[in-house]
N, C-alpha and C positions, 0 to 999 in steps of 0.2 A: 672553198678549196677543194679540188677533186682528190679521189683517193690515190691516183697516181703522183700527184704532187706531194701528197702526205708520205707516201712511201719513199719518193726520191729524197725528200727532206729528211726522214729518218735514216736512210742509207748514208747521207752525207754526213749526219751527226754521229754516227758510229765511225765512219772514216776519220772524221776530224778528231774525235776522242782517241783513237788509236794513234794517229800521227802526233798529237799532242803528247801523249804519256810515252812513246817510243823512245825518245832520247833518254829520258831518266831511267827508264826500265834497262835500256842497254848499259848505261854507266854502272847502276846497281848490279847487274848481272856479272859485267866483266870484273868489277871490284870484289865481288863475292867469290868469283872463281880464282882470282889471284890470291885471295886471302885464304881460301881453302888449299891451294896449292902450297903456300908458304907454311900452313899449319901442318900439312901432311908432310912436307919436307923437313921440317924442324921438330916434329912431334910436340909442339906447344899448341895445347888445346884450352885456350883461355876464352871464355865468353865474350869478354870485351874486346878481344882481338878480332872476333867475327863481326861485331856490329859496329864498333866505332869507325872503322875506315869507310865502312858503307855509308855510314851517317853523314860523315865529312864530304864525301864524293857526291852524294846526293844533294846536299846543301849548295855545293859548288855548282852543280850541273843546273839545279834550279835557279840560281841566281844568274847564271850565264844564259840559259835557254828561256827563262821565265818571260821576258818581254816578247820574245817570239811566240811563245805559248799563248800569252794574253792577246796578242794580236790575231792570231788564228781564230781564237774563241769569240773575239769581238767581231771579226769579219764574218764568220758564220752567223752569229746572231743577227747582225744587220741584214744579211742575206735573207735569213729566215723571216725577219719581221716584215721585209720589203715584198716578199712573196705573196703576203696576204693580198 
């Protein structure tokens, strides 16, 4: 396999990893922002209030987007092994 092919494969691997992680990161960021706004507005600073909603939102996001994430990873793996 040529060096250009390896570089292209590595670039695609990085793109797939960002693409797969993006939905969960967006959900986690939005829920964290909403939780922080709620805590700032009500002046309730409980540690569990910051983590529990984010945990639930990420679990729901993973259950909804998980099959798509797996399909993307499998598709990339098949393409990478066929490129040999």
